[in-house]
C-alpha positions in Angstrom: 42.3 -92.8 27.9 42.1 -91.3 24.8 38.0 -91.5 24.9 37.9 -89.4 28.6 39.5 -86.7 27.0 37.3 -86.8 23.5 34.4 -86.4 26.0 35.9 -83.6 28.2 36.6 -82.1 25.3 32.7 -82.0 23.8 32.1 -81.2 27.7 34.2 -77.7 27.3 33.0 -77.3 23.6 29.1 -77.0 24.6 29.7 -74.9 27.9 31.4 -72.7 25.7 28.9 -72.6 23.1 25.6 -72.0 25.6 28.0 -69.5 27.7 28.7 -67.6 23.9 25.0 -68.0 23.3 23.8 -66.3 26.8 26.3 -63.4 25.9 24.8 -62.8 22.5 21.5 -62.9 23.9 22.0 -60.4 26.5 23.9 -58.3 23.6 20.8 -58.6 21.2 18.4 -58.0 23.9 20.6 -54.4 25.2 20.9 -53.3 21.8 17.2 -54.1 21.2 16.1 -52.2 24.1 18.4 -49.4 23.1 17.5 -49.2 19.9 13.6 -49.1 21.0 14.5 -46.1 24.1 16.1 -44.1 21.0 13.5 -45.5 18.9 10.7 -43.5 21.5 13.0 -40.9 22.2 13.1 -39.7 18.5 9.3 -40.4 18.4 8.7 -38.2 21.3 11.5 -35.5 20.3 9.6 -35.1 16.3 6.0 -34.9 18.3 7.9 -31.9 20.4 9.2 -30.7 17.5 5.6 -30.4 15.3 4.3 -29.1 18.7 6.3 -26.5 18.1 5.4 -26.0 14.7 1.8 -26.2 15.0 1.9 -23.8 17.6 3.9 -21.5 15.4 1.3 -22.0 12.5 -1.6 -20.9 15.3 0.0 -17.3 15.5 0.3 -16.7 11.7 -3.7 -18.4 11.8 -4.9 -15.5 13.6 -2.5 -12.7 12.6 -4.2 -13.7 8.9 -7.9 -13.8 10.2 -7.3 -10.3 11.6 -5.5 -9.1 8.8 -8.8 -10.0 6.8 -11.0 -8.6 9.3 -9.4 -5.6 8.7 -9.0 -5.5 4.8 -12.9 -6.6 4.3 -14.4 -5.1 7.0 -12.7 -1.9 8.7 -14.8 0.4 6.6 -17.8 -0.5 7.7 -17.7 0.9 11.0 -17.4 5.0 12.4 -15.0 4.4 15.2 -12.2 2.6 16.7 -14.3 1.9 19.5 -16.8 -0.7 17.2 -13.8 -2.0 15.3 -11.7 -2.9 18.3 -14.8 -4.2 20.3 -15.9 -6.3 16.3 -12.4 -8.0 16.7 -12.5 -8.5 20.6 -15.9 -10.1 19.5 -14.4 -12.7 17.5 -11.0 -13.1 18.7 -10.5 -12.2 22.6 -13.4 -13.8 24.3 -13.1 -17.5 23.8 -10.1 -19.2 22.6 -10.0 -20.7 19.2 -9.1 -24.1 18.2 -8.2 -25.1 14.5 -7.6 -29.0 13.3 -6.3 -28.2 9.9 -3.4 -30.4 9.9 -2.7 -33.8 9.1 -2.9 -36.7 11.6 0.5 -38.4 12.6 0.8 -41.7 13.6 -2.6 -41.6 14.8 -2.5 -38.6 16.4 -4.9 -35.6 15.3 -2.8 -31.8 15.6 -4.4 -29.1 16.9 -3.3 -25.4 17.8 -5.4 -23.6 21.1 -5.3 -19.6 20.2 -5.8 -17.1 22.7 -6.0 -13.2 22.4 -5.4 -11.0 25.2 -5.4 -7.0 25.3 -2.1 -5.7 26.9 -2.8 -2.0 26.1 -5.7 -0.7 25.3 -6.0 3.3 23.8 -8.6 5.0 21.9 -7.1 4.1 18.1 -4.5 1.7 19.5 -5.0 -1.4 21.0 -2.1 -4.3 21.6 -2.5 -7.7 21.9 -0.3 -10.9 23.2 -0.9 -13.8 20.9 -0.2 -17.4 22.7 -1.0 -20.5 20.7 -0.7 -24.2 22.0 0.5 -26.6 19.7 -0.9 -29.9 20.6 0.2 -33.6 18.9 -0.4 -36.9 20.9 0.8 -35.9 24.9 3.3 -33.4 23.2 2.3 -29.6 23.6 4.4 -26.3 23.2 3.0 -23.0 23.3 4.7 -19.7 20.8 4.0 -16.2 22.1 3.9 -12.7 19.5 2.8 -9.3 20.7 1.0 -7.6 17.7 -0.5 -3.6 17.4 -3.3 -2.7 15.5 -3.6 1.3 15.3 -6.9 2.6 13.3 -6.3 6.3 11.7 -9.2 8.3 10.6 -9.0 10.3 7.1 -12.2 11.5 5.2 -12.1 12.1 1.7 -13.2 15.6 2.9 -9.1 16.1 4.3 -8.0 14.6 0.8 -10.2 17.3 -1.2 -8.7 20.1 1.1 -5.4 18.4 0.1 -5.8 18.6 -3.5 -4.1 20.9 -5.7 -6.2 20.4 -8.7 -8.6 17.6 -9.7 -8.8 17.0 -13.5 -10.0 14.5 -15.8 -7.1 15.0 -18.7 -3.7 16.6 -17.8 -1.5 17.4 -19.9 2.4 18.5 -18.6 5.2 19.9 -21.1 7.2 22.0 -18.5 9.9 21.5 -16.2 8.5 20.6 -12.9 5.5 20.5 -10.8 6.6 21.2 -7.1 3.8 21.1 -4.0 5.7 19.0 -1.5 2.9 17.7 0.8 0.1 18.3 -1.8 -2.1 16.2 -4.0 -3.4 15.5 -7.1 -5.9 13.5 -8.7 -6.2 13.0 -12.5 -7.5 10.4 -14.9 -4.7 8.1 -16.8 -1.7 9.5 -17.7 0.3 8.0 -21.2 4.2 8.9 -22.3 2.7 11.8 -24.4 0.7 13.4 -21.6 4.1 14.7 -19.9 7.5 16.2 -20.5 10.1 13.4 -20.9 12.2 15.0 -18.0 9.7 16.4 -15.8 9.5 16.3 -12.4 6.0 15.7 -10.6 7.5 16.6 -7.2 3.9 16.2 -4.9 3.6 14.0 -2.4 0.1 12.3 -3.3 -1.0 11.4 -6.7 -4.2 9.5 -7.0 -4.8 7.9 -10.7 -8.3 7.1 -11.8 -7.2 5.3 -14.5 -4.1 3.3 -15.8 -0.5 5.2 -16.0 1.4 4.1 -19.2 4.9 5.7 -19.4 7.2 4.1 -21.5 10.4 6.3 -22.2 12.0 10.0 -20.9 13.0 10.1 -17.1 10.1 11.7 -15.8 9.8 11.4 -12.1 6.8 11.1 -9.7 6.2 11.6 -5.9 8.1 14.1 -2.9 11.7 13.0 -2.2 11.2 15.2 0.7 7.8 14.4 2.2 7.1 10.9 0.2 3.2 10.0 0.0 1.0 8.1 -1.7 0.7 6.9 -5.5 -2.5 5.3 -6.3 -3.4 3.5 -9.3 -7.1 2.4 -10.4 -5.6 0.3 -13.1 -3.0 -0.9 -14.8 1.0 0.6 -13.9 3.6 0.7 -16.2 7.2 1.9 -15.4 9.0 0.6 -18.9 11.7 2.4 -20.5 13.5 5.3 -18.5 15.5 5.9 -15.6 13.0 7.6 -13.1 12.7 8.0 -9.8 9.4 6.9 -8.1 9.0 8.2 -4.2 6.1 7.4 -2.1 3.8 3.7 -1.2 2.6 2.5 -4.7 -1.0 0.9 -4.6 -1.9 -1.0 -8.3 -5.5 -1.8 -8.5 -4.3 -3.9 -11.6 -1.0 -5.3 -13.5 2.4 -3.3 -12.7 5.3 -3.4 -15.4 8.8 -2.0 -14.1 11.7 -2.0 -16.2 14.3 1.0 -15.4 12.4 3.0 -12.6 13.8 3.5 -9.7 11.0 2.6 -6.9 11.6 4.0 -3.0 8.7 2.9 -1.6 6.4 0.0 -0.6 4.3 -2.0 -3.6 1.3 -3.3 -3.3 -0.1 -4.7 -6.6 -3.7 -6.3 -6.9 -2.8 -8.4 -10.1 0.5 -9.3 -11.9 3.7 -8.3 -12.1 6.3 -8.2 -14.9 9.9 -7.2 -14.1 12.5 -6.0 -17.2 16.1 -5.4 -16.8 16.9 -3.9 -14.4 15.0 -1.6 -12.0 16.2 -0.2 -8.4 13.9 -1.9 -5.8 14.2 -0.1 -2.8 12.2 -1.7 -0.8 9.3 -5.0 -1.3 6.9 -5.4 -3.9 3.7 -7.3 -2.8 1.6 -9.3 -5.4 -1.3 -11.3 -5.5 -1.4 -12.8 -9.1 1.5 -14.1 -11.3 5.5 -13.1 -11.7 6.8 -12.8 -15.0 10.4 -12.4 -15.3 13.5 -12.8 -17.5 15.4 -16.0 -17.4 18.7 -15.6 -14.6 17.4 -12.6 -13.3 18.9 -11.2 -10.3 18.4 -13.0 -7.1 18.4 -9.9 -4.9 15.8 -8.8 -6.4 13.4 -11.4 -6.7 14.1 -11.7 -3.1 11.6 -8.3 -2.8 8.8 -9.7 -5.0 6.7 -11.2 -2.6 3.4 -13.1 -3.3 0.7 -12.5 -1.0 -3.5 -13.8 -0.7 -4.4 -10.2 -0.8 -3.5 -6.4 -0.7 -5.1 -3.4 0.8 -7.9 -2.0 -1.4 -8.4 2.1 -1.7 -10.7 4.6 -2.7 -10.0 7.5 -5.0 -12.5 10.3 -4.3 -14.7 11.5 -7.3 -14.4 15.3 -7.0 -17.4 18.0 -8.6 -16.4 21.6 -8.4 -19.5 24.2 -8.6 -19.0 27.8 -8.7 -20.8 30.1 -6.3 -24.2 32.4 -6.5 -23.2 35.2 -8.3 -23.7 37.7 -5.3 -21.4 36.0 -3.8 -18.6 36.9 -6.3 -19.9 40.6 -6.1 -19.7 40.9 -2.6 -16.2 39.9 -2.3 -14.8 42.7 -5.1 -15.2 40.5 -8.6 -16.2 41.9 -11.7 -18.2 40.3 -14.5 -17.4 40.0 -17.6 -18.8 37.7 -20.6 -16.4 36.3 -23.3 -12.8 37.9 -22.3 -9.9 38.2 -24.5 -8.2 41.6 -23.4 -5.0 42.3 -21.7 -5.8 41.2 -17.6 -5.4 44.3 -15.7 -3.2 44.2 -12.3 -4.5 42.3 -9.3 -8.1 41.5 -11.1 -10.5 39.6 -9.7 -13.3 38.4 -12.6 -16.3 36.2 -13.2 -16.2 35.2 -16.6 -17.8 33.3 -19.0 -14.8 32.9 -20.9 -11.4 33.9 -21.4 -9.2 33.5 -24.2 -5.8 35.8 -24.8 -2.8 33.6 -26.3 -0.8 36.5 -26.7 2.4 37.2 -23.8 1.1 39.4 -21.2 2.8 40.3 -18.2 0.4 39.8 -15.2 1.4 42.0 -12.1 -0.3 41.5 -8.7 -2.2 38.1 -8.0 -4.8 37.5 -10.5 -8.0 35.4 -10.1 -10.1 34.3 -13.4 -13.1 32.2 -12.4 -14.8 31.3 -15.7 -17.9 29.5 -16.5 -16.2 28.3 -19.7 -12.5 27.3 -20.7 -9.1 30.0 -19.7 -6.5 30.1 -22.6 -3.8 32.5 -21.0 -0.4 33.2 -22.0 2.3 34.5 -19.4 4.6 36.6 -20.4 7.0 36.1 -17.3 5.1 34.0 -15.4 1.8 34.1 -13.4 0.5 34.1 -9.8 -3.0 34.0 -8.8 -5.5 31.6 -9.9 -7.3 29.9 -12.7 -10.4 28.1 -12.2 -12.7 26.7 -14.5 -14.6 24.2 -13.1 -17.0 23.1 -15.8 -14.2 23.5 -18.4 -10.7 23.2 -19.5 -7.2 25.3 -18.2 -4.6 26.1 -21.3 -1.4 27.8 -20.0 1.4 28.7 -21.8 4.0 31.1 -21.3 7.7 31.8 -19.7 8.8 31.5 -16.2 7.4 30.3 -12.8 3.4 29.6 -12.7 2.5 30.4 -8.7 -0.8 29.5 -7.6 -4.3 27.2 -8.2 -6.0 25.6 -11.3 -8.9 23.6 -10.9 -10.7 22.5 -14.0 -11.7 19.4 -15.8 -8.9 19.3 -18.5 -5.3 21.0 -17.5 -3.0 21.4 -20.4 0.4 23.1 -19.4 3.2 24.3 -21.6 6.2 23.2 -22.9 9.8 24.2 -22.2 11.2 25.3 -18.4 8.2 26.6 -17.0 7.9 25.7 -13.3 4.6 25.4 -11.7 4.8 25.9 -7.9 0.9 25.1 -7.0 -1.3 25.7 -4.0 -4.0 24.5 -2.1 -7.3 27.2 -2.7 -7.1 27.2 1.3 -3.7 28.9 1.2 -4.7 31.5 -1.5 -7.8 32.1 -0.5 -8.2 31.1 3.1 -12.4 31.1 4.5 -13.2 32.8 0.9 -12.7 30.4 -1.6 -14.1 31.3 -4.8 -16.1 27.7 -5.6 -17.5 25.1 -4.1 -16.3 21.0 -3.8 -18.6 18.2 -3.9 -16.9 14.7 -3.0 -18.7 11.6 -3.9 -18.0 8.0 -4.1 -19.7 5.7 -6.6 -21.7 3.9 -4.4 -23.8 7.3 -2.6 -23.4 9.6 -5.7 -23.0 13.2 -5.7 -23.1 15.1 -2.4 -24.1 13.7 0.8 -22.0 14.0 4.4 -18.3 13.3 3.7 -17.3 9.7 4.3 -14.9 8.4 6.6 -12.3 5.9 5.3 -10.4 4.4 8.0 -6.7 3.6 7.5 -6.1 0.2 9.5 -2.5 -1.2 10.3 -1.1 -4.5 12.1 1.8 -4.4 13.3 4.0 -7.5 14.7 5.4 -6.0 17.7 7.5 -9.2 18.8 9.2 -12.0 16.5 6.9 -15.6 17.9 8.7 -17.2 20.8 8.5 -19.8 23.2 7.1 -19.4 25.9 
């Protein structure tokens, strides 16, 4: 009786073992299937996400390409129609395919980018970018809208806006005021300007380095901020000065105490000290140098870029008119004049030199073939024009008018200079002639067109 019972127990054990084995096998197969499915889904999801990143990269690629064309080639076109035709020949007629991505699990990613006009104006075009990212069987599309604006600016326009053009400028008074005008000069150093002066002028063009280390002299117009162009290094170190307007530097930029109220574009290195005010952004192409533990909120406004837009500062020569023109327009002729100025006099001189204080009545115009040295007793109204020499003006009160010279030296003290354009004072009867040229053209010739072309992203990148 015992042996059959043992045999029955062994049979039951075998059956149980087989059942357990079957259940485990089924369970394992189920887990394997779920795992495989999850792996496939994860792989598909990863490829789908990669496809979108590739599509986004395609949008950035075409924007960068167009910006490069604007920077490098817009100046070669005489009008907006030819420029826009060039852009559309490059980017609109056929889709652009890029393969500059690493292979992923055997698949070669690519982006197929199309650019299509959605608004066409004479000097403005709006384009829709569509970028399809592909990897394996996954495809996703990213879109964005951009606009390109063309604005003609000729060198003669800049010259007409000039208050003065000087190879050397020294100002030791309290303020130069001309809210909407422009000044062209060579470089500027700390000793050239009164530490507390205000150069309240919209557009400042420096055809050389600017290095200010001390004082608090401010630059640019807070009412109508324009552009400050520096063809060389720019250093604004010690001194809590205010600087208004967009700044462009063809060199390195050192900044410590100044308050900067516009965007800054630097084709070179940037060095920051403790601690400036940066209200917008600084874009630079070179290297960045900052003290240890520099404030993160300031570093976030300093942005490394591949390139910045170039600029040209016009070169200007002034020349005297024929003697007959001055005679016909009521000017008197003198040689090397030293006497007191008569009220409302208009004269052409070989030179003028009088350092004694004198009261100048009415509007006085001195056109000199050489230098002008003048001391005003209680201010001056009129024009001091020495296109081949220098103007040294000193005196009390306010100067209202025009100064044109190779060198300009203005007084120390509380003097204010309210500068005017030649056309504001003389209308069409301007007593000198202006000639503008570039290094490539040489002197003379037709005025050069300098287009200002800008690209604006109208809508953020999003999935279609």
